[in-house]
LODREN-229483 format. One record per residue: residue in one letter; x, y, z of N, C-alpha, C, CB in turn. Coordinates in steps of 0.001 Angstrom, whole numbers, plus 500000, padded with zeros to 6 digits. Glycine has a CB too. Example, Ala and Ser with C-alpha at 12.3 -4.5 7.8 and 13.67 -1.06 7.14 Angstrom:
// LODREN-229483
{"a"; {513190; 494310; 507800}; {512300; 495500; 507800}; {513200; 496700; 507800}; {511308; 495527; 509046}};
{"s"; {512850; 497750; 507080}; {513670; 498940; 507140}; {512900; 500030; 507870}; {514084; 499402; 505725}};
***
This chain:
// LODREN-229483
{"l"; {272258; 928764; 552994}; {271474; 928440; 551591}; {272374; 927662; 550570}; {270985; 929878; 550821}};
{"v"; {273623; 927969; 550462}; {274473; 927162; 549635}; {274634; 925870; 550085}; {275702; 927702; 549486}};
{"h"; {274631; 925507; 551445}; {274753; 924233; 551895}; {273511; 923341; 551433}; {274916; 924285; 553385}};
{"r"; {272415; 923864; 551509}; {271135; 923221; 551135}; {271102; 922972; 549606}; {269907; 924124; 551575}};
{"a"; {271475; 924055; 548943}; {271511; 924053; 547446}; {272352; 923128; 546904}; {271883; 925274; 546906}};
{"t"; {273551; 922962; 547465}; {274567; 922066; 546928}; {274109; 920556; 547187}; {275999; 922384; 547616}};
{"r"; {273543; 920325; 548252}; {272868; 919028; 548528}; {271735; 918785; 547540}; {272312; 918993; 549980}};
{"g"; {270927; 919727; 547285}; {269850; 919615; 546427}; {270355; 919437; 544957}; {268958; 920824; 546590}};
{"a"; {271599; 919868; 544573}; {272160; 919734; 543208}; {272835; 918309; 543198}; {273246; 920961; 542852}};
{"g"; {272779; 917537; 544084}; {273258; 916285; 543997}; {274518; 915817; 544782}; {273446; 916111; 542735}};
{"l"; {275140; 916691; 545403}; {276349; 916316; 546190}; {276038; 915874; 547572}; {277303; 917460; 546270}};
{"s"; {276946; 915049; 548227}; {276630; 914507; 549464}; {276576; 915716; 550515}; {277683; 913391; 549839}};
{"w"; {275956; 915406; 551723}; {275943; 916401; 552755}; {277394; 916756; 553147}; {275137; 915900; 553973}};
{"g"; {278328; 915977; 553243}; {279728; 916323; 553533}; {280347; 917297; 552562}; {280547; 915096; 553553}};
{"l"; {280167; 917028; 551253}; {280690; 917910; 550279}; {279990; 919235; 550135}; {280687; 917254; 549040}};
{"a"; {278611; 919168; 550622}; {277694; 920396; 550648}; {278336; 921310; 551739}; {276059; 920007; 551021}};
{"e"; {278581; 920678; 552834}; {279046; 921557; 554028}; {280422; 922197; 553524}; {279269; 920617; 555509}};
{"e"; {281216; 921415; 552911}; {282650; 921934; 552596}; {282481; 923058; 551489}; {283683; 920665; 552025}};
{"a"; {281573; 922806; 550560}; {281224; 923911; 549587}; {280784; 925044; 550221}; {280213; 923548; 548638}};
{"a"; {279865; 924907; 551129}; {279268; 926236; 551967}; {280294; 926921; 552635}; {278191; 925886; 553117}};
{"k"; {281228; 926253; 553317}; {282312; 926963; 554002}; {283324; 927683; 553092}; {283044; 925998; 554848}};
{"g"; {283584; 927032; 551914}; {284489; 927708; 550971}; {283707; 928919; 550306}; {285022; 926659; 549850}};
{"a"; {282449; 928712; 550007}; {281703; 929717; 549419}; {281547; 931043; 550433}; {280317; 929077; 549022}};
{"r"; {281395; 930769; 551703}; {281227; 931861; 552552}; {282612; 932499; 552706}; {280601; 931436; 553895}};
{"a"; {283644; 931804; 552879}; {284915; 932435; 552864}; {285352; 933357; 551839}; {285768; 931539; 552888}};
{"l"; {285003; 932792; 550525}; {285097; 933710; 549389}; {284249; 934947; 549315}; {284829; 932996; 548262}};
{"a"; {283023; 934624; 549588}; {281963; 935715; 549349}; {282216; 936900; 550324}; {280440; 935126; 549578}};
{"m"; {282829; 936768; 551358}; {283033; 937844; 552371}; {283872; 938879; 551768}; {283685; 937328; 553675}};
{"a"; {284741; 938449; 550779}; {285645; 939552; 550243}; {285259; 939568; 548615}; {287409; 939193; 550562}};
{"w"; {284641; 938572; 548159}; {284388; 938635; 546618}; {282962; 938022; 546496}; {285571; 937740; 545666}};
{"p"; {281986; 938776; 546762}; {280464; 938368; 546721}; {280159; 937841; 545282}; {279434; 939690; 547081}};
{"a"; {280833; 938295; 544247}; {280597; 937827; 542823}; {280829; 936363; 542651}; {281508; 938569; 541842}};
{"c"; {281596; 935824; 543557}; {281844; 934360; 543437}; {280711; 933526; 543556}; {282758; 933918; 544393}};
{"l"; {279606; 934045; 544217}; {278344; 933263; 544339}; {277709; 933037; 543061}; {277373; 933928; 545223}};
{"r"; {277825; 934020; 542152}; {277321; 933515; 540765}; {277929; 932363; 540185}; {277465; 934512; 539773}};
{"l"; {279243; 932324; 540471}; {280015; 931196; 539970}; {279703; 929865; 540651}; {281459; 931490; 540121}};
{"v"; {279460; 929915; 541975}; {278941; 928686; 542444}; {277627; 928297; 542019}; {278945; 928686; 543763}};
{"a"; {276731; 929189; 541782}; {275374; 928716; 541102}; {275724; 928219; 539688}; {274221; 929972; 540990}};
{"d"; {276475; 928777; 538897}; {276866; 928223; 537662}; {277337; 926829; 537640}; {277829; 928996; 537137}};
{"v"; {278209; 926607; 538617}; {278824; 925223; 538801}; {277611; 924218; 539306}; {280128; 925291; 539972}};
{"l"; {276867; 924711; 540203}; {275749; 923802; 540649}; {274887; 923316; 539451}; {274819; 924554; 541692}};
{"e"; {274553; 924277; 538701}; {273671; 924013; 537534}; {274272; 923092; 536554}; {273321; 925274; 536836}};
{"a"; {275561; 923342; 536200}; {276339; 922607; 535293}; {276561; 921135; 535857}; {277681; 923357; 535045}};
{"g"; {276859; 921007; 537171}; {277055; 919735; 537697}; {275620; 918959; 537723}; {277724; 919875; 539135}};
{"h"; {274614; 919589; 538157}; {273299; 918955; 538165}; {272851; 918502; 536703}; {272253; 919963; 538778}};
{"a"; {273283; 919174; 535796}; {272780; 918859; 534345}; {273779; 917727; 533754}; {272803; 920311; 533325}};
{"g"; {274913; 917409; 534420}; {275716; 916325; 534155}; {276754; 916911; 533136}; {274876; 915075; 533626}};
{"r"; {277110; 918133; 533148}; {278068; 918787; 532312}; {279579; 918932; 533049}; {277443; 920227; 531934}};
{"l"; {279615; 918440; 534322}; {280784; 918330; 534955}; {281053; 916974; 535657}; {280846; 919379; 535842}};
{"s"; {282322; 916659; 535659}; {282680; 915339; 536421}; {282726; 915588; 537909}; {284113; 914743; 535962}};
{"r"; {281991; 914651; 538638}; {281883; 914692; 539956}; {282729; 913348; 540641}; {280316; 914749; 540269}};
{"r"; {283491; 912790; 539677}; {284291; 911621; 540142}; {285664; 911822; 539671}; {283736; 910258; 539632}};
{"v"; {286634; 911781; 540661}; {288042; 912053; 540372}; {288772; 910679; 540595}; {288644; 913257; 541329}};
{"a"; {289554; 910265; 539536}; {290328; 909058; 539660}; {291646; 909428; 540293}; {290527; 908362; 538295}};
{"l"; {292052; 908818; 541451}; {293317; 909209; 542164}; {294234; 908099; 541929}; {293133; 909476; 543723}};
{"e"; {295317; 908410; 541183}; {296358; 907430; 540832}; {297640; 907829; 541498}; {296556; 907323; 539299}};
{"g"; {297882; 907746; 542840}; {299130; 908352; 543434}; {298874; 909814; 543479}; {300467; 908027; 542593}};
{"s"; {300010; 910528; 542880}; {299976; 911958; 542987}; {299421; 912398; 541609}; {301432; 912595; 543339}};
{"a"; {298964; 911513; 540777}; {298440; 912028; 539395}; {296874; 911613; 539417}; {299316; 911278; 538002}};
{"w"; {296136; 912870; 539242}; {294770; 912753; 539421}; {294134; 913110; 538052}; {294282; 913649; 540590}};
{"r"; {292885; 912648; 537815}; {292204; 912965; 536601}; {290693; 912792; 536728}; {292733; 912120; 535494}};
{"a"; {289998; 913343; 535851}; {288540; 913113; 535909}; {288241; 911729; 535531}; {287776; 914062; 535009}};
{"a"; {287218; 910988; 536170}; {287001; 909714; 535840}; {286123; 909523; 534493}; {286388; 909095; 537008}};
{"d"; {285736; 910583; 533903}; {285172; 910592; 532707}; {285634; 911815; 531791}; {283755; 910559; 532928}};
{"d"; {285138; 911867; 530600}; {285596; 913079; 529740}; {284931; 914288; 529947}; {285464; 912837; 528349}};
{"l"; {284940; 914824; 531051}; {284124; 916110; 531337}; {285052; 916991; 532332}; {282560; 915737; 532075}};
{"p"; {284761; 918305; 532121}; {285504; 919195; 533171}; {285382; 918620; 534739}; {284829; 920764; 533105}};
{"i"; {286295; 918867; 535437}; {286074; 918414; 536846}; {285322; 919544; 537661}; {287497; 918058; 537551}};
{"d"; {284364; 919175; 538500}; {283594; 919990; 539384}; {284466; 920466; 540444}; {282427; 919270; 539941}};
{"p"; {284768; 921828; 540583}; {285624; 922335; 541612}; {285192; 922007; 543131}; {285699; 923817; 541411}};
{"l"; {283804; 921859; 543259}; {283276; 921713; 544499}; {283424; 920137; 545008}; {281801; 922218; 544430}};
{"v"; {283843; 919357; 544114}; {284269; 918052; 544534}; {285766; 917909; 544646}; {283751; 917049; 543609}};
{"l"; {286539; 918608; 543616}; {288023; 918553; 543748}; {288548; 919208; 544866}; {288668; 919094; 542635}};
{"g"; {287961; 920512; 545280}; {288474; 921202; 546499}; {288604; 920405; 547686}; {287653; 922287; 546840}};
{"p"; {287515; 919872; 548215}; {287687; 918994; 549434}; {288538; 917895; 549347}; {286500; 918477; 549850}};
{"s"; {288662; 917239; 548196}; {289495; 916016; 547923}; {291182; 916479; 548043}; {289069; 915399; 546275}};
{"l"; {291364; 917747; 547474}; {292626; 918173; 547611}; {293016; 918402; 549026}; {292798; 919300; 546853}};
{"l"; {292095; 918948; 549946}; {292372; 919256; 551235}; {292340; 918013; 552029}; {291471; 920254; 551733}};
{"d"; {291642; 916883; 551648}; {291830; 915676; 552311}; {293194; 915015; 552143}; {290825; 914803; 551892}};
{"h"; {293676; 915244; 550894}; {294941; 914479; 550538}; {296151; 915487; 550504}; {294782; 913727; 549071}};
{"s"; {296027; 916604; 551266}; {297159; 917641; 551296}; {298434; 917123; 551886}; {296747; 918877; 552106}};
{"g"; {298314; 915979; 552686}; {299583; 915255; 553240}; {300486; 914824; 552062}; {299180; 913914; 554129}};
{"l"; {299943; 914507; 550879}; {300816; 914125; 549732}; {301809; 915293; 549418}; {299925; 913781; 548435}};
{"l"; {301478; 916464; 549784}; {302272; 917548; 549282}; {303560; 917731; 550109}; {301452; 918825; 549279}};
{"g"; {303584; 916997; 551293}; {304910; 916985; 552105}; {306066; 916433; 551389}; {304772; 916176; 553371}};
{"d"; {305884; 915555; 550595}; {307006; 914794; 549902}; {307111; 915029; 548426}; {306838; 913313; 550107}};
{"g"; {306231; 915785; 547849}; {306267; 915921; 546366}; {305248; 916955; 545842}; {305986; 914546; 545704}};
{"c"; {304526; 916434; 544837}; {303421; 917320; 544280}; {302255; 916632; 543879}; {303855; 918075; 543135}};
{"l"; {301307; 917245; 543552}; {299993; 916680; 543033}; {299829; 917335; 541693}; {298696; 916980; 544018}};
{"e"; {299403; 916266; 540712}; {299223; 916824; 539427}; {297836; 916461; 539044}; {300267; 916339; 538414}};
{"i"; {297015; 917289; 538607}; {295537; 917039; 538197}; {295459; 917434; 536785}; {294440; 917881; 539079}};
{"e"; {294967; 916465; 536069}; {294722; 916631; 534590}; {293412; 917064; 534392}; {294938; 915390; 533793}};
{"g"; {293188; 918174; 533723}; {291856; 918797; 533564}; {291171; 918364; 532347}; {291952; 920265; 533546}};
{"p"; {290232; 919297; 531789}; {290077; 920722; 532382}; {289334; 920721; 533663}; {289327; 921675; 531409}};
{"i"; {289565; 921763; 534341}; {288913; 922001; 535715}; {288128; 923248; 535626}; {289978; 922125; 536909}};
{"s"; {286766; 923166; 535870}; {285918; 924237; 535722}; {286007; 925125; 537010}; {284506; 923737; 535435}};
{"a"; {285830; 926459; 536794}; {285779; 927420; 537784}; {286966; 927173; 538940}; {284319; 927380; 538378}};
{"p"; {288222; 927160; 538580}; {289236; 926881; 539576}; {289230; 927895; 540690}; {290584; 926837; 538940}};
{"a"; {288824; 929103; 540448}; {288679; 930169; 541542}; {288017; 929608; 542765}; {287838; 931398; 541044}};
{"l"; {287107; 928738; 542557}; {286424; 928129; 543752}; {287377; 927193; 544465}; {285122; 927341; 543336}};
{"l"; {288512; 926835; 544111}; {289412; 926034; 544736}; {290259; 926784; 545869}; {290266; 925459; 543690}};
{"l"; {290204; 928190; 545688}; {291038; 929060; 546503}; {290959; 928776; 548078}; {290621; 930509; 546213}};
{"p"; {289775; 928636; 548623}; {289712; 928488; 550128}; {290360; 927157; 550518}; {288192; 928542; 550667}};
{"f"; {290084; 926157; 549582}; {290698; 924821; 549958}; {292212; 924767; 549868}; {290148; 923727; 549060}};
{"l"; {292756; 925504; 548874}; {294078; 925513; 548753}; {294787; 926330; 549806}; {294383; 925937; 547490}};
{"t"; {294281; 927390; 550260}; {294843; 928067; 551393}; {294657; 927334; 552724}; {294254; 929406; 551484}};
{"a"; {293661; 926614; 552856}; {293562; 925699; 553989}; {294677; 924527; 553967}; {292118; 925078; 553981}};
{"a"; {294910; 924014; 552701}; {295980; 923035; 552600}; {297336; 923651; 552936}; {296010; 922436; 551204}};
{"a"; {297675; 924872; 552583}; {298765; 925530; 552834}; {298918; 925654; 554291}; {298760; 926741; 552170}};
{"r"; {297841; 925905; 555010}; {297936; 925881; 556512}; {298282; 924566; 557010}; {296658; 926302; 557165}};
{"g"; {297639; 923451; 556430}; {297829; 922217; 556923}; {299317; 921647; 556631}; {296759; 921364; 556355}};
{"v"; {299988; 922065; 555788}; {301326; 921613; 555584}; {302340; 922618; 555933}; {301511; 921205; 554230}};
{"a"; {301821; 923697; 556702}; {302711; 924761; 557340}; {303707; 925220; 556374}; {303448; 924245; 558604}};
{"g"; {303398; 925593; 555160}; {304219; 926118; 554187}; {303542; 926897; 553135}; {304931; 925107; 553624}};
{"t"; {304225; 927143; 551998}; {303858; 927926; 550940}; {303418; 926803; 549793}; {305103; 928952; 550518}};
{"l"; {302300; 927026; 549112}; {302112; 926294; 547933}; {302187; 926940; 546673}; {300984; 925720; 547984}};
{"t"; {302933; 926255; 545797}; {303111; 926787; 544451}; {301956; 926041; 543549}; {304703; 926494; 543894}};
{"v"; {301202; 927072; 542985}; {300063; 926532; 542279}; {300441; 927009; 540704}; {298519; 927170; 542927}};
{"s"; {300441; 925881; 540006}; {300719; 926148; 538603}; {299599; 925723; 537766}; {301959; 925478; 538154}};
{"t"; {299302; 926373; 536589}; {298280; 926035; 535727}; {298682; 926419; 534225}; {296993; 926733; 536199}};
{"d"; {297980; 926170; 533276}; {298366; 926678; 531948}; {298131; 928206; 531777}; {297581; 925921; 530872}};
{"r"; {297453; 928777; 532889}; {297405; 930256; 532870}; {298415; 930891; 533527}; {296258; 930745; 533393}};
{"g"; {299167; 930212; 534407}; {300249; 930920; 535034}; {300600; 930235; 536450}; {299840; 932456; 535201}};
{"t"; {301262; 930822; 537254}; {301814; 930313; 538562}; {301553; 931349; 539635}; {303377; 930008; 538469}};
{"a"; {301229; 930903; 540643}; {300929; 931680; 542032}; {301427; 930907; 543154}; {299356; 931940; 542305}};
{"e"; {301978; 931697; 544221}; {302325; 931239; 545473}; {301127; 931690; 546505}; {303775; 931818; 545855}};
{"l"; {300735; 930636; 547337}; {299672; 930652; 548254}; {300158; 930348; 549592}; {298630; 929736; 547868}};
{"s"; {299840; 931117; 550538}; {300136; 930686; 551958}; {298894; 930616; 552795}; {301130; 931651; 552637}};
{"g"; {298899; 930069; 554002}; {297717; 929884; 554763}; {297143; 931076; 555261}; {297938; 929045; 555810}};
{"d"; {297708; 932273; 555271}; {297174; 933507; 555544}; {296912; 934483; 554430}; {297969; 934068; 556418}};
{"a"; {296942; 933827; 553110}; {296745; 934488; 551881}; {295276; 935154; 552001}; {296904; 933437; 550629}};
{"a"; {295140; 936288; 551266}; {293859; 936959; 551205}; {292947; 936204; 550219}; {294036; 938452; 550783}};
{"i"; {291900; 935482; 550765}; {291023; 934489; 549966}; {290313; 935267; 548868}; {289913; 933735; 550914}};
{"g"; {289899; 936522; 549029}; {289204; 937226; 547999}; {290037; 937746; 546814}; {288534; 938324; 548606}};
{"i"; {291295; 937582; 546721}; {292150; 937874; 545715}; {292395; 936641; 544840}; {293376; 938414; 546272}};
{"v"; {291845; 936647; 543719}; {292023; 935433; 542818}; {293133; 935562; 541880}; {290792; 935158; 542016}};
{"p"; {294248; 934846; 542056}; {295308; 934988; 541138}; {295003; 934521; 539691}; {296443; 934265; 541662}};
{"e"; {295847; 935076; 538726}; {295493; 934959; 537370}; {295547; 933316; 537043}; {296539; 935892; 536434}};
{"a"; {296268; 932609; 537748}; {296471; 931200; 537537}; {295059; 930374; 537733}; {297611; 930696; 538567}};
{"l"; {294278; 930990; 538461}; {293029; 930391; 538853}; {291747; 931164; 538304}; {292998; 930324; 540382}};
{"a"; {292023; 932189; 537489}; {290883; 933084; 537057}; {289992; 932508; 535921}; {291454; 934435; 536578}};
{"g"; {290346; 931473; 535499}; {289409; 930851; 534491}; {289685; 929357; 534290}; {289532; 931578; 533112}};
{"e"; {288847; 928669; 533558}; {288986; 927172; 533276}; {290393; 926885; 532911}; {288033; 926679; 532110}};
{"v"; {290942; 925833; 533476}; {292315; 925442; 533234}; {292443; 924127; 532751}; {293102; 925562; 534381}};
{"r"; {293331; 923705; 531992}; {293554; 922460; 531266}; {294240; 921407; 532313}; {294515; 922749; 529926}};
{"w"; {295097; 921998; 533112}; {295760; 921147; 534234}; {296111; 922112; 535322}; {297118; 920333; 533736}};
{"l"; {296495; 921356; 536524}; {296874; 922076; 537686}; {297895; 921280; 538503}; {295655; 922404; 538509}};
{"r"; {298886; 921885; 538792}; {300010; 921216; 539684}; {300340; 922057; 540914}; {301387; 921015; 538845}};
{"l"; {300296; 921195; 541927}; {300517; 921774; 543403}; {301810; 921185; 544025}; {299228; 921391; 544418}};
{"s"; {302638; 922093; 544632}; {303812; 921575; 545309}; {304132; 922504; 546385}; {304997; 921387; 544379}};
{"r"; {304619; 921931; 547499}; {304960; 922738; 548614}; {306418; 923287; 548437}; {304806; 921917; 549920}};
{"s"; {306430; 924707; 548405}; {307626; 925309; 547977}; {308484; 925846; 549170}; {307290; 926406; 547015}};
{"g"; {308073; 925512; 550369}; {308949; 925869; 551452}; {308126; 926068; 552666}; {309765; 927103; 551139}};
{"a"; {308950; 926624; 553803}; {308246; 926903; 554980}; {307468; 928166; 554951}; {309138; 926923; 556055}};
{"a"; {306444; 928399; 555664}; {305787; 929654; 555740}; {306584; 930796; 556119}; {304756; 929569; 556597}};
{"a"; {306350; 931922; 555574}; {307253; 933172; 555902}; {307253; 933589; 557286}; {306838; 934385; 555121}};
{"s"; {306008; 933226; 557999}; {305881; 933826; 559313}; {305043; 932700; 560088}; {305130; 935361; 559264}};
{"t"; {305428; 932460; 561308}; {304714; 931529; 562179}; {303448; 932312; 562863}; {305762; 930936; 563316}};
{"t"; {303418; 933580; 562800}; {302353; 934223; 563445}; {300970; 934055; 562856}; {302654; 935565; 563506}};
{"s"; {300006; 933719; 563562}; {298668; 933492; 563026}; {297994; 934877; 562662}; {297791; 932688; 564088}};
{"a"; {297578; 934753; 561406}; {296870; 936070; 560903}; {295533; 936025; 561539}; {296716; 936188; 559229}};
{"a"; {295150; 937317; 561792}; {293760; 937454; 562349}; {292766; 937257; 561284}; {293528; 938823; 563003}};
{"r"; {291755; 936369; 561794}; {290749; 935883; 560862}; {289658; 937126; 560815}; {290079; 934369; 561396}};
{"p"; {289153; 937424; 559583}; {288048; 938413; 559539}; {286856; 937999; 560209}; {287689; 938737; 558199}};
{"a"; {286085; 938899; 560701}; {284841; 938632; 561254}; {283934; 938168; 560188}; {284310; 939797; 561949}};
{"v"; {283008; 937157; 560456}; {281994; 936689; 559513}; {280934; 937815; 559137}; {281270; 935454; 560134}};
{"a"; {281005; 938128; 557913}; {280027; 939273; 557666}; {278951; 938735; 556723}; {280759; 940598; 557010}};
{"a"; {277760; 939455; 556860}; {276648; 939070; 556057}; {276854; 939404; 554567}; {275414; 939732; 556576}};
{"v"; {276498; 938615; 553710}; {276480; 938898; 552150}; {274989; 938934; 551677}; {277322; 937689; 551276}};
{"c"; {274654; 940137; 551077}; {273506; 940278; 550566}; {273339; 939667; 549193}; {273239; 941558; 550595}};
{"l"; {272333; 938750; 548899}; {272256; 938056; 547492}; {271161; 938945; 546830}; {271807; 936314; 547532}};
{"p"; {271523; 939209; 545500}; {270483; 939648; 544524}; {269359; 938602; 544483}; {271105; 939849; 543071}};
{"h"; {268173; 939162; 544204}; {267012; 938280; 544252}; {267101; 937207; 543240}; {265755; 939040; 544056}};
{"a"; {267595; 937474; 542034}; {267633; 936456; 540996}; {268606; 935410; 541450}; {268031; 937042; 539608}};
{"l"; {269658; 935777; 542013}; {270676; 934706; 542532}; {270093; 933951; 543610}; {272013; 935322; 543057}};
{"k"; {269510; 934576; 544454}; {268787; 933818; 545644}; {267865; 932732; 545108}; {267884; 934841; 546560}};
{"r"; {267050; 933152; 544099}; {266083; 932049; 543618}; {266799; 930920; 542908}; {265006; 932635; 542633}};
{"r"; {267988; 931199; 542296}; {268694; 930071; 541742}; {269219; 929050; 542807}; {269840; 930589; 540925}};
{"f"; {269612; 929447; 543947}; {269939; 928734; 545065}; {268783; 928040; 545753}; {270582; 929589; 545941}};
{"e"; {267680; 928738; 545782}; {266440; 928314; 546428}; {265841; 927105; 545719}; {265430; 929464; 546452}};
{"a"; {266069; 927185; 544335}; {265527; 926152; 543305}; {266182; 924788; 543779}; {265969; 926547; 541639}};
{"f"; {267468; 924809; 543957}; {268101; 923583; 544367}; {267875; 923219; 545809}; {269526; 923670; 544116}};
{"s"; {267755; 924191; 546599}; {267493; 923984; 548111}; {266115; 923288; 548205}; {267487; 925443; 548980}};
{"a"; {265119; 923658; 547371}; {263813; 923189; 547470}; {263691; 921540; 547177}; {262961; 924045; 546463}};
{"l"; {264886; 921057; 546381}; {264903; 919643; 546035}; {265307; 918746; 547247}; {265873; 919418; 544860}};
{"t"; {265664; 919392; 548417}; {265868; 918648; 549690}; {264704; 918490; 550473}; {266834; 919267; 550514}};
{"f"; {263625; 919141; 550111}; {262389; 919043; 550983}; {261617; 917791; 550753}; {261456; 920221; 550744}};
{"v"; {260947; 917307; 551771}; {260054; 916067; 551738}; {258863; 916475; 550904}; {259581; 915551; 553243}};
{"p"; {258421; 915634; 549966}; {257224; 915937; 549159}; {255925; 915841; 550204}; {257107; 914820; 547839}};
{"f"; {255007; 916767; 549832}; {253774; 916754; 550664}; {253134; 915400; 550615}; {252763; 917824; 550195}};
{"s"; {252653; 914787; 551637}; {251893; 913708; 551803}; {251132; 913632; 553077}; {252666; 912646; 551652}};
{"f"; {250159; 912765; 553278}; {249644; 912649; 554652}; {250578; 912026; 555526}; {248407; 911912; 554710}};
{"c"; {251522; 911073; 554970}; {252612; 910573; 555702}; {253599; 911532; 556330}; {253288; 909749; 554882}};
{"s"; {253858; 912543; 555431}; {254732; 913684; 555834}; {254321; 914493; 556884}; {254942; 914526; 554811}};
{"r"; {252921; 914603; 557010}; {252235; 915548; 557947}; {251924; 914771; 559225}; {250886; 916164; 557308}};
{"r"; {252161; 913465; 559386}; {251921; 912869; 560491}; {252686; 913197; 561735}; {252015; 911685; 560226}};
{"g"; {252028; 913565; 562618}; {252840; 914029; 563957}; {253174; 915442; 563889}; {254241; 913237; 564175}};
{"a"; {252756; 916120; 562799}; {252956; 917521; 562845}; {251963; 918391; 563559}; {253047; 917957; 561573}};
{"g"; {252339; 919507; 564222}; {251342; 920212; 564805}; {251135; 919660; 566264}; {250100; 920132; 563940}};
{"a"; {250106; 920286; 566846}; {249803; 920021; 568253}; {248872; 918902; 568555}; {249263; 921185; 568835}};
{"g"; {248352; 918305; 567358}; {247254; 917257; 567653}; {245982; 917771; 568283}; {247791; 916201; 568587}};
{"l"; {245484; 916822; 569093}; {244137; 917159; 569725}; {244347; 918000; 571108}; {243297; 915734; 570036}};
{"s"; {245420; 918114; 571483}; {245702; 918786; 572780}; {246844; 919688; 572629}; {245986; 917792; 573896}};
{"d"; {246595; 920880; 572867}; {247660; 921967; 572847}; {247789; 922641; 574071}; {247411; 922981; 571838}};
{"n"; {248554; 922037; 575002}; {248593; 922568; 576364}; {249997; 923126; 576678}; {248202; 921461; 577390}};
{"d"; {250800; 923328; 575663}; {252138; 923786; 575889}; {252114; 925337; 576144}; {253047; 923410; 574664}};
***
């Protein structure tokens, strides 16, 4: 549902898929994050968030004067996590709902086989690839003005942590309707052309 809703809110199918994976990982331990996802989708669709990030080496910023959409920033950080091997990444904010970056940051930590130091104007946190995704550090608990990522050393253990089983998440009806409203924007409008070829036609011998 988040996959379709994110696409309906205007992001590409690729970003929508990454957003859905991140939302599922967070929601299994922190179901309340889904309200935050819905808030971000509504703000982004209304044009209140920047969905374009200007990359200037290791210094990033929004391409316009708006808070950065975390559902765009998260996959971008993961795609460029190789830059953390030799230095750090600095993102000039503000960044909206940075808690939604958590699954992408833990995945980046796994990619660089180390621990990430995450610093913001709210504080500092250490994240490893086997960090508990449902525990949001204070550094990511609210909108931040800037974010700095650096690789702070090798992972403490090379033993792979057991992945939790995928669990169902029950959506409150009101929240489900918020996602469904965006999901409906991916549907093809009704027309005679859209119905062409639908159904069994004149012969139904299956």
